[in-house]
C-alpha positions as CSV (number, residue, x, y, z in Angstrom):
1,M,-3.5,34.2,-12.7
2,T,0.1,33.2,-13.0
3,P,2.1,33.5,-9.8
4,S,5.1,35.9,-9.7
5,D,8.6,34.6,-9.8
6,N,9.0,35.7,-6.2
7,A,6.0,33.6,-5.2
8,I,7.4,30.6,-7.1
9,A,10.9,31.1,-5.5
10,D,9.4,31.3,-2.0
11,V,7.6,28.0,-2.5
12,L,10.6,26.3,-4.0
13,L,12.9,27.4,-1.2
14,D,10.3,26.6,1.5
15,L,10.0,23.0,0.2
16,A,13.8,22.7,0.0
17,H,14.3,23.9,3.6
18,Q,11.5,21.7,4.8
19,R,13.2,18.6,3.4
20,G,16.7,19.6,4.4
21,V,20.1,18.8,2.9
22,G,20.3,15.5,1.2
23,K,16.5,15.3,0.5
24,T,14.8,16.3,-2.8
25,F,11.4,17.1,-4.1
26,C,9.7,17.2,-7.4
27,P,9.1,20.6,-8.9
28,S,5.5,19.7,-9.4
29,E,5.0,19.8,-5.6
30,A,5.7,23.6,-5.8
31,A,3.5,24.0,-8.8
32,R,0.6,22.2,-7.0
33,Q,1.0,24.5,-4.0
34,L,0.7,27.5,-6.3
35,S,-2.4,26.5,-8.4
36,D,-5.0,23.8,-8.8
37,D,-4.2,24.0,-12.6
38,W,-0.5,23.3,-11.9
39,R,0.7,21.8,-15.2
40,P,1.0,25.1,-17.1
41,L,3.3,26.4,-14.3
42,M,6.0,23.7,-14.7
43,A,8.1,25.7,-17.2
44,D,8.0,28.7,-14.9
45,V,8.9,26.6,-11.9
46,R,11.9,25.1,-13.6
47,R,13.0,28.5,-14.9
48,V,12.8,30.1,-11.5
49,A,14.5,27.0,-9.9
50,A,17.5,27.6,-12.3
51,T,18.0,31.0,-10.7
52,L,18.1,29.7,-7.2
53,S,20.8,27.9,-5.2
54,L,19.1,24.6,-5.6
55,H,20.6,21.4,-6.9
56,A,18.7,19.8,-9.8
57,S,19.2,16.1,-10.5
58,Q,17.8,13.3,-12.7
59,K,18.5,9.7,-12.0
60,G,21.2,10.8,-9.5
61,Q,23.0,13.0,-12.0
62,T,23.2,16.8,-11.9
63,V,21.2,18.5,-14.7
64,D,20.2,21.9,-15.8
65,P,16.5,22.3,-14.9
66,L,16.0,24.4,-18.1
67,T,17.2,21.7,-20.5
68,A,16.6,18.4,-18.8
69,K,13.9,16.3,-20.4
70,G,11.6,14.4,-18.2
71,P,11.2,14.4,-14.4
72,I,13.8,16.1,-12.2
73,R,14.3,16.5,-8.5
74,L,15.3,19.6,-6.7
75,G,17.0,20.0,-3.3
76,L,19.5,22.0,-1.3
77,P,23.1,21.6,-2.4
78,G,25.1,19.3,-0.2
């Protein structure tokens, strides 16, 4: 069963607040908390992350989580 957008958002925001400002996490951490079969959730996790007040980065540069290719990091905006 695919988790709801609200469930995904809750996990993303919880991870962000656990880390605090200036720290980041991989979106896969959220997906892994939501399901043992987490890989199929990655597109949904990125989609929901794009709607939240989270900063997405790749190699230190700000990116759009919907269009970035490869691994990204998410965190609270500084």
